[in-house]
C-alpha positions as CSV (number, residue, x, y, z in Angstrom):
1,X,63.7,98.5,-3.5
2,X,66.5,96.3,-4.4
3,X,67.1,93.0,-2.9
4,X,70.4,93.9,-1.3
5,X,68.6,96.4,0.8
6,X,65.8,93.7,1.9
7,X,68.4,91.3,2.7
8,X,69.9,93.9,5.0
9,X,66.6,94.8,6.6
10,X,65.9,90.8,7.3
11,X,69.5,90.8,9.1
12,X,68.9,93.5,11.1
13,X,65.4,92.1,12.2
14,X,67.2,88.5,12.8
15,X,69.7,90.5,14.9
16,X,67.2,92.3,16.8
17,X,65.2,89.0,17.4
18,X,68.5,87.4,18.9
19,X,69.1,90.3,21.1
20,X,65.6,89.7,22.4
21,X,66.2,86.2,23.3
22,X,69.4,87.5,25.0
23,X,67.8,89.7,27.2
24,X,64.9,87.0,28.2
25,X,67.9,84.4,28.9
26,X,71.0,86.5,30.1
27,X,72.3,84.9,33.1
28,X,73.2,88.2,34.7
29,X,71.2,91.5,34.8
30,X,74.3,93.1,33.1
31,X,73.9,90.6,30.2
32,X,70.1,91.8,29.9
33,X,71.1,95.3,30.1
34,X,73.7,94.6,27.3
35,X,71.2,93.0,25.4
36,X,68.3,95.9,25.6
37,X,70.9,98.5,24.6
38,X,72.5,96.2,21.5
39,X,68.5,95.8,20.5
40,X,67.9,100.0,20.9
41,X,70.9,100.5,18.6
42,X,69.4,97.7,16.2
43,X,66.5,99.6,16.5
44,X,68.2,103.0,15.4
45,X,69.6,101.3,12.4
46,X,66.6,99.7,11.6
47,X,64.8,103.2,11.4
48,X,67.6,104.6,9.5
49,X,67.2,102.2,6.7
50,X,63.7,102.3,6.8
51,X,63.9,106.2,6.0
52,X,66.5,105.4,3.5
53,X,64.2,103.1,2.0
54,X,61.2,105.3,2.5
55,X,62.5,108.5,0.7
56,X,62.0,110.1,4.1
57,X,65.3,111.8,5.4
58,X,63.3,113.4,8.7
59,X,63.6,109.4,10.1
60,X,67.3,110.1,10.6
61,X,66.5,112.7,13.0
62,X,64.0,110.2,14.6
63,X,67.1,107.8,14.8
64,X,69.4,110.2,16.3
65,X,66.9,110.9,18.9
66,X,66.0,107.7,19.7
67,X,70.2,107.1,20.1
68,X,70.5,109.4,22.6
69,X,67.3,108.2,24.6
70,X,68.8,104.6,24.3
71,X,72.5,105.8,25.4
72,X,70.8,107.9,28.4
73,X,69.0,105.2,29.7
74,X,71.1,102.2,29.6
75,X,73.7,104.6,31.9
76,X,70.6,105.7,34.4
77,X,69.9,101.9,34.8
78,X,73.6,101.1,35.0
79,X,73.5,103.5,37.5
80,X,70.8,102.6,39.4
81,X,72.2,99.0,39.7
82,X,75.5,99.9,40.8
83,X,74.7,102.7,43.6
84,X,70.9,102.0,44.0
85,X,69.5,104.9,43.5
86,X,70.3,107.7,40.6
87,X,71.0,110.5,43.0
88,X,74.8,109.8,42.9
89,X,75.4,110.2,46.4
90,X,79.2,108.3,46.3
91,X,79.2,108.3,50.4
């Protein structure tokens, strides 16, 4: 394992720690949702780099699946906070 990849993993972990801090101290709910979404994106990157380092290309499939769940979950939470439900009745 090269030093560059170890530094990259440390950078990803540091950004994940900072987004968790932002998620707990965000002034509004939307700042917190954005921080959780950013944490999910950093997790996808972490899984992909971990799979690359470990020689496990099947981790990329897991990263893509997690990215899709992260996107759908973020949209669902934002829709819930905007409309009060997930049904989408725009009356």
